[in-house]
C-alpha positions in Angstrom: 0.0 0.0 0.0 2.9 2.4 0.0 5.4 3.8 2.4 4.1 3.9 6.0 6.2 6.9 6.7 4.3 9.0 4.2 1.0 7.9 5.7 2.1 8.9 9.2 3.5 12.2 7.8 0.2 13.0 6.0 -1.7 12.2 9.2 0.6 14.5 11.2 0.2 17.3 8.7 -3.6 16.9 8.7 -3.8 17.0 12.5 -1.4 20.0 12.6 -3.5 22.0 10.1 -6.7 21.2 12.1 -5.1 22.3 15.4 -3.7 25.5 13.9 -7.0 26.4 12.3 -8.8 25.8 15.6 -6.5 28.0 17.6 -6.3 30.5 14.8 -10.0 31.0 14.8 -10.1 31.3 18.5 -7.3 33.9 18.4 -9.0 35.9 15.6 -12.3 35.9 17.4 -10.7 37.5 20.4 -9.1 40.5 18.5 -12.1 42.9 19.2 -11.9 42.1 22.9 -8.2 42.8 22.9 -8.8 46.1 21.2 -11.6 47.0 23.7 -9.2 46.2 26.6 -6.4 48.3 25.2 -8.8 51.3 24.7 -10.5 50.8 28.2 -13.8 50.3 26.5 -16.8 50.4 28.9 -18.4 47.4 27.1 -15.4 45.1 26.9 -17.1 42.2 28.7 -20.0 42.4 26.3 -17.7 42.5 23.3 -15.9 39.4 24.7 -19.1 37.5 25.2 -20.4 38.5 21.7 -17.1 37.2 20.3 -17.8 33.8 21.7 -21.3 33.9 20.3 -19.8 34.9 17.0 -17.8 31.6 16.9 -21.1 29.7 16.7 -22.4 32.0 13.9 -19.3 31.4 11.8 -18.0 34.9 12.7 -21.0 36.7 11.2 -21.0 39.2 14.1 -17.2 39.7 14.1 -17.0 42.8 11.8 -19.6 44.5 14.0 -17.6 43.7 17.1 -14.5 45.1 15.5 -16.4 48.4 14.7 -17.9 48.4 18.2 -14.5 48.0 19.8 -12.8 50.6 17.6 -15.5 53.3 18.1 -14.5 54.2 21.7 -11.4 56.0 22.9 -10.9 57.3 26.4 -9.7 60.7 25.4 -12.6 61.5 23.1 -15.3 59.0 24.1 -17.4 57.6 21.2 -16.0 60.1 18.7 -19.3 61.4 17.5 -18.9 64.8 19.1 -16.2 67.2 20.1 -17.0 67.4 23.8 -13.9 67.0 25.9 -13.7 64.7 28.9 -14.5 66.4 32.2 -11.6 68.2 33.8 -9.7 68.5 30.6 -7.6 71.4 29.5 -10.0 72.3 26.7 -12.9 72.6 29.1 -10.8 74.9 31.3 -10.0 77.1 28.3 -13.6 77.3 27.3 -14.6 78.3 30.9 -12.0 81.1 30.8 -13.3 82.3 27.4 -16.9 82.3 28.7 -15.9 84.4 31.8 -14.1 86.8 29.5 -17.1 87.2 27.2 -19.4 87.7 30.1 -17.2 90.5 31.4 -17.1 92.2 28.0 -20.9 92.0 27.7 -21.2 93.6 31.1 -18.9 96.4 30.1 -20.8 96.9 26.8 -24.2 96.9 28.6 -22.8 99.5 31.0 -21.7 101.7 28.0 -25.1 101.2 26.3 -27.0 102.4 29.4 -24.8 105.5 29.7 -25.2 106.2 26.0 -29.0 105.9 26.2 -29.2 108.4 29.1 -27.0 110.8 27.0 -29.3 110.5 24.0 -32.5 111.0 26.0 -31.1 114.2 27.6 -29.9 115.6 24.3 -33.2 114.9 22.6 -36.1 115.0 25.0 -38.6 113.9 22.4 -37.2 110.4 22.4 -39.1 108.8 25.3 -38.2 105.3 24.1 -34.4 106.0 24.6 -34.9 107.0 28.2 -34.0 104.6 31.0 -36.9 102.8 32.6 -36.9 105.0 35.7 -37.1 108.3 33.9 -40.3 110.2 33.0 -40.7 111.0 29.4 -40.4 114.7 28.8 -42.5 114.9 25.6 -46.2 115.5 26.2 -49.0 114.2 24.1 -50.6 117.2 22.3 -54.1 117.0 21.0 -54.8 116.8 17.3 -57.0 119.5 15.7 -60.0 117.2 15.9 -59.5 116.9 19.7 -58.1 113.4 19.9 -54.6 112.6 21.1 -54.1 109.6 18.8 -52.6 109.5 15.4 -54.2 111.5 12.6 -55.7 109.6 9.7 -55.2 111.1 6.3 
């Protein structure tokens, strides 16, 4: 029937290929879990369990697990927005800018109030420009028909 050495060598190669494929598939299925652990993913246990389920579905879920594991980074979160993590340098910079803008608005509002009192004193007919506490200086004068409303033409 042939050389018995070749028969045993062929059997050894066949067993070796099966073992390598078995461990290779198990190692490949665990890649999303390894990525999730390295990125400190909040759902790394779920990704690991879904990887084992994916073994029984012939790795149909595996691409989705890869995307799920890759979508999260600790420094930026899920990556769908630009919101910084709490306590970050960017958040401190934004708070400083906000305080500066509030201070500038307060200064501008103070200038606007002083300008409106100047305008109302220089033109007493502008009652709307006077500050809320002032009395309007313009008086309503009656129309020739005796009414104080607007004249109709």
